[in-house]
C-alpha positions as CSV (number, residue, x, y, z in Angstrom):
1,M,9.4,35.6,44.0
2,G,7.8,35.4,40.1
3,K,6.0,32.9,38.6
4,I,7.8,32.0,35.6
5,I,10.9,30.1,36.4
6,Q,13.7,28.3,34.1
7,L,12.8,24.9,33.6
8,T,15.6,22.1,34.7
9,D,17.8,20.3,31.9
10,K,15.9,16.7,33.4
11,L,12.4,18.3,32.9
12,S,13.3,19.7,29.5
13,N,14.8,16.7,28.3
14,L,11.6,14.6,29.5
15,I,9.5,17.8,27.5
16,A,11.5,17.1,24.5
17,A,11.3,12.9,24.8
18,G,7.8,13.7,24.3
19,E,8.1,15.4,20.9
20,V,11.0,13.2,19.6
21,V,11.0,10.0,21.6
22,E,7.3,8.2,20.5
23,N,8.0,4.9,20.4
24,M,10.9,2.5,19.8
25,A,10.6,3.1,16.0
26,S,11.5,6.6,16.6
27,V,14.7,5.3,18.8
28,V,15.8,3.6,16.0
29,K,15.5,6.5,13.5
30,E,17.6,8.7,16.0
31,L,20.0,6.5,16.6
32,V,20.7,5.4,12.6
33,E,20.6,8.5,11.5
34,N,23.0,10.1,13.8
35,S,25.4,6.7,12.5
36,I,24.8,7.9,8.8
37,D,25.8,11.2,9.8
38,A,29.3,9.9,11.2
39,N,29.7,8.6,7.7
40,S,29.5,4.8,8.2
41,T,29.1,1.9,6.1
42,T,27.8,-0.7,7.8
43,I,25.1,-0.3,10.5
44,Q,23.6,-3.4,12.4
45,I,20.3,-2.9,14.5
46,D,19.8,-5.6,17.2
47,L,16.3,-5.5,19.2
48,Q,15.1,-7.8,22.0
49,D,11.3,-8.0,22.5
50,A,10.7,-5.5,19.4
51,G,13.0,-3.1,21.2
52,L,11.2,-3.0,24.1
53,N,13.7,-4.6,26.5
54,E,17.0,-3.2,24.4
55,I,17.4,-1.4,21.5
56,K,21.4,-1.4,20.4
57,V,22.7,0.4,17.2
58,T,26.6,-0.5,16.5
59,D,28.3,1.3,13.3
60,D,31.6,1.7,12.1
61,G,32.0,5.4,11.6
62,E,33.9,8.4,13.0
63,G,33.5,7.4,16.3
64,M,34.1,10.2,19.2
65,S,36.4,11.3,22.0
66,P,35.2,11.2,25.5
67,E,34.6,14.8,25.5
68,D,32.2,14.9,22.6
69,M,30.4,11.7,24.1
70,K,29.7,13.8,27.1
71,M,28.6,16.6,25.1
72,A,26.6,14.6,22.7
73,L,24.5,13.9,25.9
74,T,23.9,17.9,26.5
75,R,20.8,19.5,25.4
76,H,21.2,21.3,22.2
77,A,24.6,20.5,21.3
78,T,25.7,19.3,18.0
79,S,28.2,19.4,15.9
80,K,26.3,19.4,12.0
81,I,25.5,23.2,12.3
82,K,27.6,26.4,14.0
83,T,26.1,29.3,12.4
84,E,22.4,30.5,11.1
85,H,24.1,30.2,7.8
86,D,24.2,26.6,8.4
87,L,20.8,26.1,9.4
88,F,19.9,26.8,5.8
89,H,22.3,24.7,3.9
90,I,21.7,21.7,6.0
91,Q,23.0,17.8,4.5
92,S,23.1,16.1,7.5
93,L,20.0,14.2,8.6
94,G,20.6,15.3,12.5
95,F,21.0,19.0,13.8
96,R,18.6,20.0,16.7
97,G,20.7,18.2,19.1
98,E,17.5,16.6,21.1
99,A,17.7,13.0,20.3
100,L,20.1,11.7,22.4
101,P,19.7,13.4,25.9
102,S,15.9,13.2,25.2
103,I,16.5,9.2,24.8
104,A,18.9,9.1,27.8
105,S,16.3,10.8,30.3
106,V,13.8,8.0,29.7
107,S,15.8,4.9,29.7
108,H,19.2,2.9,30.5
109,F,21.5,4.7,28.1
110,E,24.8,3.4,27.4
111,M,27.2,4.6,24.7
112,I,30.4,2.9,23.4
113,S,33.0,4.6,21.0
114,S,36.6,4.8,19.9
115,F,38.5,7.5,18.4
116,E,42.2,7.6,17.6
117,G,42.6,4.2,19.1
118,V,41.1,4.7,22.0
119,G,37.7,3.5,23.6
120,H,35.2,4.9,26.2
121,R,32.1,4.0,27.8
122,L,29.4,6.1,29.2
123,F,26.1,5.0,31.1
124,Y,23.3,7.2,31.8
125,L,20.1,6.5,34.0
126,K,17.2,9.2,34.1
127,G,19.6,11.6,32.0
128,K,22.3,11.4,34.8
129,L,25.8,10.2,34.2
130,Q,26.5,6.8,36.4
131,E,29.2,5.4,35.3
132,E,32.2,6.1,32.8
133,G,35.5,4.7,32.1
134,E,37.9,3.3,29.4
135,Y,36.4,0.3,27.1
136,A,38.0,-1.8,24.6
137,P,38.8,0.5,21.2
138,K,36.6,-0.5,18.0
139,Q,36.0,1.4,15.0
140,G,32.7,3.2,15.3
141,T,30.2,3.7,17.9
142,T,27.6,1.3,19.9
143,I,24.8,3.2,21.3
144,T,22.2,0.7,23.7
145,V,19.4,1.8,24.8
146,R,17.4,-0.7,27.6
147,Y,13.9,-0.3,29.1
148,L,12.6,2.4,27.3
149,F,9.9,4.5,29.1
150,Y,10.3,2.6,31.9
151,N,10.2,5.6,34.1
152,T,7.1,7.6,32.0
153,P,4.3,4.7,32.7
154,A,1.9,6.3,30.7
155,R,3.8,6.4,27.3
156,L,4.9,2.6,28.1
157,K,1.1,2.0,28.4
158,H,0.2,3.4,25.2
159,L,2.6,1.5,22.8
160,R,1.0,-0.5,20.4
161,A,1.6,-4.8,20.1
162,T,4.9,-6.1,19.9
163,T,4.2,-7.2,16.2
164,T,2.9,-3.9,15.9
165,E,5.9,-1.6,16.9
166,L,8.1,-4.0,15.3
167,S,6.4,-3.6,12.0
168,Y,7.1,0.1,12.3
169,I,10.9,-0.4,12.7
170,V,11.0,-2.7,9.9
171,D,9.1,-0.2,8.0
172,Y,11.7,2.5,9.0
173,V,14.9,0.3,8.3
174,N,13.4,-0.6,5.1
175,K,13.1,2.8,3.8
176,I,16.1,4.1,5.3
177,A,17.8,1.8,3.4
178,L,16.5,2.6,0.2
179,S,17.3,6.2,1.0
180,H,21.2,4.9,1.6
181,P,21.9,2.1,-0.6
182,E,25.6,2.4,0.0
183,I,25.2,1.3,3.6
184,K,25.3,-2.1,4.5
185,F,22.0,-2.7,7.0
186,T,20.9,-5.1,9.2
187,L,18.4,-5.8,11.2
188,T,17.6,-8.6,13.9
189,N,15.0,-9.0,16.7
190,D,15.8,-11.5,19.2
191,Q,18.6,-12.7,17.4
192,R,16.2,-13.3,14.1
193,V,17.6,-11.4,11.0
194,L,14.5,-9.8,9.5
195,F,16.1,-7.1,7.3
196,R,19.4,-7.2,5.7
197,S,21.4,-5.0,2.5
198,N,24.3,-5.5,1.3
199,G,25.3,-1.8,0.9
200,N,26.4,-2.0,-2.6
201,K,24.3,1.4,-4.1
202,D,22.1,-0.7,-6.2
203,V,18.3,0.5,-4.9
204,L,17.1,-2.4,-7.1
205,Q,18.6,-5.1,-5.0
206,V,17.5,-3.2,-1.6
207,L,13.7,-3.3,-3.1
208,S,14.6,-7.1,-3.5
209,N,15.1,-7.5,0.4
210,I,11.7,-5.9,0.7
211,Y,9.5,-6.9,-2.0
212,N,9.1,-10.4,-3.8
213,I,10.5,-11.5,-6.8
214,D,7.2,-10.9,-8.9
215,I,7.1,-7.2,-7.6
216,I,10.8,-6.3,-8.8
217,K,10.1,-7.6,-12.1
218,A,7.4,-5.3,-12.6
219,M,9.7,-2.6,-11.3
220,V,10.4,0.3,-13.8
221,P,13.2,2.8,-13.5
222,F,12.4,6.5,-14.1
223,A,14.4,9.7,-14.7
224,N,14.0,13.6,-15.3
225,E,15.3,16.9,-14.6
226,N,14.6,20.8,-14.9
227,S,16.3,24.0,-13.7
228,Y,15.8,23.2,-10.1
229,F,15.5,19.5,-9.3
230,S,16.4,16.2,-10.6
231,I,14.2,13.3,-9.6
232,S,15.1,9.2,-10.3
233,G,13.8,5.8,-8.7
234,Y,11.4,2.9,-9.2
235,L,7.7,2.4,-9.8
236,T,5.6,-0.5,-10.3
237,K,3.4,-1.2,-13.3
238,P,-0.5,-0.9,-12.0
239,L,-0.6,-4.5,-11.6
240,F,0.5,-4.4,-8.1
241,T,-0.9,-2.1,-5.8
242,R,-1.6,-1.3,-2.3
243,S,-4.1,-0.4,0.2
244,T,-2.3,2.4,1.8
245,R,0.2,5.1,0.6
246,N,2.8,3.8,2.8
247,H,4.5,1.7,0.0
248,I,5.1,5.4,-1.7
249,T,9.0,5.9,-0.5
250,I,10.3,9.9,-1.0
251,V,13.8,10.7,-0.4
252,A,15.0,14.2,-0.8
253,N,18.6,14.9,-0.5
254,D,19.1,11.5,0.8
255,R,16.9,12.4,3.7
256,M,13.3,10.1,4.1
257,I,10.3,12.7,4.4
258,K,6.9,12.7,4.2
259,N,4.7,15.4,2.1
260,N,1.4,14.9,1.2
261,K,1.5,17.0,-1.9
262,L,4.3,14.9,-3.2
263,I,2.4,11.4,-2.8
264,K,-0.8,13.4,-4.7
265,A,1.8,14.2,-7.5
266,V,2.5,10.4,-7.6
267,T,-0.7,9.2,-7.8
268,E,-1.8,11.6,-10.3
269,G,0.7,10.1,-12.6
270,Y,-0.9,7.2,-12.3
271,R,-4.4,8.5,-12.8
272,T,-6.6,5.9,-14.6
273,Y,-4.5,3.3,-14.1
274,L,-5.3,2.4,-10.5
275,P,-8.3,1.2,-9.2
276,I,-10.0,3.6,-6.8
277,G,-8.3,3.1,-3.2
278,K,-5.2,1.7,-4.3
279,Y,-1.7,3.0,-4.5
280,P,1.1,1.9,-6.2
281,I,5.0,1.1,-5.0
282,V,6.9,3.9,-5.8
283,F,10.4,5.1,-4.8
284,L,11.3,8.6,-5.5
285,K,14.6,10.3,-5.0
286,I,14.9,13.9,-5.2
287,D,18.3,15.8,-5.4
288,L,17.7,19.6,-5.2
289,D,19.7,22.4,-4.1
290,P,19.5,22.6,0.3
291,L,18.5,26.3,-0.2
292,L,15.3,24.8,-1.7
293,I,14.4,22.6,1.0
294,D,13.3,23.4,4.7
295,V,14.0,20.5,6.8
296,N,13.5,22.3,10.2
297,V,9.6,22.0,10.1
298,H,9.1,19.4,12.9
299,P,11.3,17.8,15.6
300,Q,11.3,14.3,13.8
301,K,12.6,16.2,10.8
302,L,10.2,14.0,8.6
303,E,7.9,16.6,7.4
304,V,9.9,19.3,5.0
305,K,8.8,22.1,2.6
306,F,9.8,23.1,-0.9
307,T,10.5,26.3,-2.5
308,E,9.4,25.8,-6.1
309,E,7.0,23.5,-4.8
310,R,4.6,23.6,-8.1
311,M,7.4,22.7,-10.7
312,L,8.5,19.9,-8.2
313,L,5.0,18.5,-8.3
314,S,4.7,19.0,-11.8
315,L,7.9,17.3,-12.8
316,V,7.2,14.2,-10.5
317,T,3.4,14.1,-11.9
318,S,4.3,14.1,-15.8
319,T,7.4,12.0,-15.6
320,I,5.3,8.7,-14.0
321,L,2.9,9.6,-16.5
322,E,5.4,9.5,-19.4
323,T,7.0,6.3,-18.1
324,L,3.8,4.7,-17.7
325,K,2.7,5.5,-21.0
326,Q,6.1,3.8,-22.8
327,Q,5.3,0.6,-21.1
328,S,3.0,-2.2,-22.4
329,L,0.7,-2.7,-19.0
330,I,-1.2,-5.8,-20.3
331,P,-0.7,-8.5,-17.6
332,K,1.3,-11.6,-18.5
333,V,-0.5,-14.8,-17.9
334,E,1.5,-17.3,-16.2
335,K,-0.1,-20.6,-15.0
336,K,-3.3,-19.1,-14.6
337,P,-6.6,-19.7,-16.5
338,V,-7.0,-17.7,-19.2
339,E,-9.8,-14.8,-18.5
340,Q,-12.2,-14.7,-21.8
341,P,-14.0,-11.6,-22.5
342,Y,-17.6,-11.7,-21.4
343,K,-20.0,-12.8,-24.3
344,Y,-23.4,-14.3,-23.7
345,E,-23.5,-16.9,-26.4
346,T,-20.4,-18.4,-25.2
347,L,-21.8,-19.4,-22.0
348,N,-22.4,-23.0,-22.5
349,L,-18.7,-23.5,-23.5
350,K,-17.5,-27.1,-21.7
351,T,-15.8,-26.6,-18.7
352,E,-12.5,-28.4,-19.8
353,E,-12.4,-26.1,-22.9
354,Q,-12.3,-22.8,-20.8
355,P,-10.9,-22.8,-17.1
356,S,-13.8,-22.1,-14.9
357,L,-13.8,-18.9,-13.0
358,V,-16.4,-20.6,-10.6
359,K,-17.6,-23.8,-9.4
360,E,-18.5,-26.3,-11.5
361,D,-22.0,-26.4,-10.1
362,F,-22.4,-23.0,-10.9
363,V,-21.0,-23.3,-14.4
364,N,-23.8,-25.8,-15.2
365,Y,-26.4,-23.9,-13.9
366,L,-25.5,-21.0,-16.5
367,N,-25.2,-23.6,-19.2
368,T,-28.7,-24.7,-18.2
369,L,-30.2,-21.3,-18.4
370,T,-28.3,-20.2,-21.2
371,K,-30.0,-23.4,-23.3
372,K,-33.3,-22.5,-21.8
373,K,-33.0,-19.0,-22.8
374,Q,-31.8,-19.5,-26.6
375,A,-34.8,-22.4,-26.7
376,E,-37.2,-19.5,-25.7
377,T,-35.7,-16.9,-27.9
378,P,-36.0,-17.5,-32.1
379,P,-33.0,-16.3,-34.1
380,P,-34.0,-12.2,-35.0
381,Q,-34.7,-12.2,-38.5
382,P,-33.4,-9.5,-40.4
383,H,-34.7,-5.9,-40.2
384,K,-36.9,-6.8,-37.6
385,Q,-36.9,-4.9,-33.9
386,L,-35.9,-6.7,-30.8
387,V,-38.7,-6.4,-28.3
388,V,-38.0,-6.8,-24.4
389,E,-41.2,-7.5,-23.1
390,E,-42.2,-6.0,-19.9
391,T,-41.3,-7.0,-16.6
392,R,-41.6,-6.4,-12.8
393,K,-38.8,-3.4,-12.6
394,L,-37.9,-2.6,-16.5
395,P,-40.9,-1.1,-18.8
396,R,-41.3,-2.9,-22.5
397,L,-38.1,-2.1,-24.3
398,E,-37.9,-2.0,-28.4
399,Y,-34.0,-2.7,-29.2
400,I,-32.9,0.2,-31.7
401,G,-29.1,0.2,-31.9
402,Q,-25.8,0.4,-30.1
403,F,-23.7,3.7,-29.7
404,M,-19.8,3.8,-29.6
405,G,-19.8,-0.2,-28.9
406,T,-20.8,0.8,-25.2
407,Y,-24.4,1.8,-25.1
408,L,-27.6,0.3,-25.7
409,L,-30.5,2.3,-27.3
410,A,-34.1,1.4,-26.9
411,Q,-37.5,3.0,-27.0
412,N,-41.0,2.8,-25.8
413,E,-43.8,5.1,-26.0
414,E,-42.6,6.8,-22.7
415,G,-39.1,8.0,-24.7
416,L,-35.6,7.2,-25.0
417,Y,-33.4,4.3,-22.8
418,I,-29.7,4.2,-23.0
419,V,-27.8,1.3,-21.4
420,D,-24.6,1.1,-20.4
421,Q,-23.8,-2.5,-21.4
422,H,-20.8,-3.0,-19.0
423,A,-22.9,-1.8,-16.3
424,A,-25.8,-3.9,-16.9
425,A,-23.4,-6.9,-17.3
426,E,-21.7,-6.2,-14.5
427,R,-25.2,-6.1,-12.2
428,I,-26.3,-9.5,-13.5
429,R,-23.1,-11.3,-12.9
430,Y,-23.0,-9.6,-9.6
431,E,-26.6,-10.9,-8.1
432,R,-25.5,-14.3,-9.7
433,Y,-22.3,-14.6,-8.2
434,R,-23.8,-13.2,-4.9
435,R,-26.5,-15.9,-5.0
436,L,-23.6,-18.3,-5.7
437,F,-21.8,-17.3,-2.7
438,G,-24.5,-16.8,-0.5
439,E,-25.6,-20.6,-0.8
440,V,-21.9,-22.0,-0.2
441,E,-21.7,-23.3,4.0
442,T,-18.1,-22.5,5.1
443,K,-16.2,-25.9,4.4
444,V,-12.6,-25.9,4.1
445,Q,-10.4,-27.3,1.7
446,E,-6.7,-28.6,2.7
447,L,-4.0,-27.5,0.0
448,L,-1.9,-30.3,-1.2
449,I,1.2,-27.5,-1.2
450,P,0.6,-24.4,1.2
451,M,0.3,-21.1,-0.4
452,T,2.5,-18.4,0.6
453,L,1.0,-14.9,0.5
454,N,2.5,-12.0,-1.7
455,L,3.3,-9.5,0.7
456,S,5.9,-7.1,2.3
457,N,8.2,-7.9,5.3
458,H,6.3,-5.0,6.6
459,E,3.2,-6.6,6.2
460,V,3.7,-10.0,7.2
461,L,4.4,-8.4,10.8
462,Q,1.1,-6.7,10.7
463,L,-0.5,-9.7,10.1
464,N,1.4,-11.8,12.8
465,D,-0.8,-10.2,15.0
466,H,-4.1,-11.0,13.2
467,L,-3.5,-14.3,12.1
468,D,-6.9,-15.6,13.6
469,A,-9.1,-13.2,11.5
470,F,-8.3,-15.6,8.9
471,T,-9.9,-18.5,10.9
472,S,-13.6,-17.4,10.6
473,F,-13.2,-17.4,6.8
474,G,-11.9,-21.1,6.9
475,I,-8.4,-20.0,6.2
476,T,-5.6,-21.7,7.9
477,A,-2.5,-19.2,8.2
478,K,0.6,-19.4,9.9
479,P,3.9,-17.3,10.3
480,N,7.0,-18.1,8.2
481,N,9.8,-17.1,10.6
482,Y,8.9,-13.3,9.5
483,Q,9.5,-14.2,5.9
484,G,5.6,-14.7,4.9
485,I,2.5,-16.1,5.6
486,D,1.6,-19.5,4.9
487,I,-1.7,-20.9,3.9
488,Y,-2.8,-23.9,4.5
489,T,-6.3,-24.3,4.1
490,V,-9.2,-22.1,2.1
491,P,-12.6,-21.9,1.9
492,N,-14.0,-24.2,-0.2
493,W,-16.1,-21.9,-2.5
494,F,-12.9,-20.2,-3.5
495,P,-12.8,-21.1,-7.4
496,E,-10.0,-23.1,-8.3
497,N,-6.7,-21.1,-9.6
498,Y,-7.6,-18.2,-7.5
499,E,-7.2,-19.4,-4.0
500,L,-4.2,-17.3,-3.6
501,S,-5.6,-14.1,-5.2
502,Y,-8.5,-14.3,-3.0
503,T,-6.8,-14.7,0.0
504,E,-4.5,-12.1,-0.7
505,E,-7.7,-9.7,-0.9
506,I,-8.3,-10.8,2.3
507,A,-5.3,-10.0,3.9
508,K,-5.4,-6.8,2.6
509,F,-8.7,-5.9,4.5
510,I,-7.2,-7.5,7.5
511,L,-4.3,-4.8,7.1
512,E,-6.4,-2.1,6.8
513,G,-7.9,-2.6,9.9
514,R,-11.4,-3.1,9.2
515,D,-13.9,-5.0,11.0
516,I,-15.2,-7.5,8.3
517,T,-17.3,-10.9,7.9
518,I,-17.5,-13.6,5.4
519,T,-20.8,-11.4,3.8
520,D,-18.4,-8.7,3.3
521,V,-16.1,-10.6,2.0
522,R,-18.1,-12.6,-0.5
523,D,-19.7,-9.1,-1.4
524,S,-16.5,-7.8,-2.2
525,L,-15.2,-10.9,-4.2
526,A,-18.9,-11.0,-6.0
527,K,-18.2,-7.1,-7.1
528,N,-14.5,-7.8,-8.3
529,L,-15.3,-10.9,-10.4
530,S,-18.8,-9.1,-11.7
531,C,-16.6,-6.2,-12.9
532,K,-13.2,-8.1,-14.0
533,H,-15.5,-10.6,-16.2
534,S,-18.1,-8.4,-17.9
535,I,-18.4,-7.5,-21.2
536,K,-16.4,-4.1,-21.8
537,A,-17.3,-0.4,-23.1
538,N,-16.2,-0.3,-26.6
539,K,-17.3,-4.1,-27.3
540,F,-19.9,-4.2,-30.2
541,I,-22.1,-7.2,-29.5
542,N,-24.8,-9.0,-31.7
543,E,-28.5,-8.8,-31.2
544,K,-29.0,-12.4,-29.7
545,E,-26.6,-11.1,-27.0
546,I,-28.7,-8.0,-26.5
547,T,-31.9,-9.9,-25.8
548,I,-30.5,-12.2,-23.6
549,L,-28.2,-8.9,-21.4
550,F,-31.8,-7.4,-21.6
551,Q,-33.6,-10.3,-20.2
552,D,-30.8,-10.9,-17.3
553,L,-31.3,-7.7,-16.6
554,S,-35.1,-7.2,-16.1
555,N,-34.3,-10.5,-14.0
556,C,-31.9,-8.4,-11.4
557,E,-33.3,-7.3,-8.0
558,N,-31.7,-4.2,-8.8
559,P,-31.3,-3.4,-12.7
560,Y,-30.5,0.3,-11.9
561,T,-27.2,0.7,-11.3
562,C,-24.4,-1.3,-11.5
563,P,-22.8,-3.1,-8.0
564,H,-20.3,0.1,-7.7
565,G,-23.6,2.6,-7.6
566,R,-22.9,4.1,-11.2
567,P,-26.5,4.2,-13.2
568,V,-27.1,1.1,-16.0
569,I,-29.9,2.9,-17.8
570,I,-30.8,6.5,-18.4
571,H,-34.4,7.7,-19.6
572,F,-35.0,10.7,-21.9
573,T,-38.7,11.3,-22.1
574,V,-40.3,12.4,-25.0
575,S,-41.1,15.6,-24.0
576,E,-37.4,16.3,-23.1
577,I,-36.2,15.3,-26.4
578,E,-38.7,17.7,-27.9
579,K,-37.8,20.3,-25.7
580,L,-34.1,20.1,-26.8
581,F,-34.9,20.5,-30.5
582,K,-37.2,23.2,-29.5
583,R,-40.5,21.7,-30.9
584,I,-42.3,22.7,-27.9
585,Q,-41.5,25.3,-25.2
586,S,-39.7,24.6,-22.2
């Protein structure tokens, strides 16, 4: 007898389940896509214990006859394609005929459907039909999956925490609702509504069910086309960013897809508008001839390949770039202190005249320091060169001018020095903020009115598992019925009026799964503050400010680089300059 045998249907389905059914979210995906292909206008997803105990998907679609119901539970049986020609003109979401038998092989599986006024029910266990009979007719189909992976303990063991698995489902429903705004979606878990869309074909309305009103207000529509592709969608102004690419949703011919090249094309459109490591919130819809897209790449049908891909990538990048160029990207300030440009000569303003970014004792310290420096430094006389005396780490420098409102030029007997004024100011402020934050104990202050974090429903569910991570920072965070995270206390070293933005920054660290400490957060906040509130490039400053800048820089522990590692000062020796002018031989 030969060694090679034909696998049984049961074993084949279990193997296929390993590819198609990874977790509860993948079950929801397959069932919802079947409902969409059945021309449903309403789809209800009801979960128990994040789907581990039960997943029920109910639609008002076309329904199936008893014969088709049984056939649908047979491997590689589908109504979507019939010939090879159909495979290259796919417009349905499903077509492989693997999902339902795979799901039925690892669960208690029930299907109820009606066709031409006749209802029918099937019940499967381990992929085998156990019960069958007539059922009260109702438009559409209801599929219930109970006790997923009950017969595959290894798969069950490797599922993530309940709220994490639930967040995957919410993320999928968010995106499939964006892909099909014409369908009314409802998602519940343990009878609690997590998501609902009204099916009125308005993508912006669906977005408003995912993100808060501030983000929706910052959404900008875009559209463009070429001879092969038509694109449209919404993007956020750079004011609102996320720490992962997950908020870039891409839909091709009404199919939610994953494509790293397209994601890169989107971020390329933003170019220098975004900070390093930050990503925009974008919904991108692509319409194209089915011949130009291959969806038969992976069993989950998320990964696709495009013909004329370069033209598509170029269209996406250029459209986003041009859309942003046409917008006013200056943030509007509402109920927040006005951020004054960095100016050394105005550091002694009274706190009531200029809203303080830091605590009052630190402002007083800066005021005292500035007054002391002004007393020690006489006003510069006309035509008199400014000189910075030699210190422990910086050589004696003689200021000679400013270039392009960005670089300060100085000299001594060793040659020419070029100082990046923004990087220098960043370093000075960074070390001051670090000293301030490092001296503060972790005491908390109660908020008179709790704050709600500016997060999507998907992020809220992820954070619910890690609320204790806030405690070490002096932050008391409590869930708000899956609709948000409420903050009741914050550390007393948080600057006034910045409690929400700082807490959101910590939340982003936690969402990224980073193992962070108070020191890490203080360092990050010090970097952010020093960058945002230091003198900028293309800003001409007077000689008094330059004198104080050089003196403060000379007192820094590290006067050579900014907090992000960029150089503060560059030195050209006399011999190097003379070589450039061919005065001496190399």
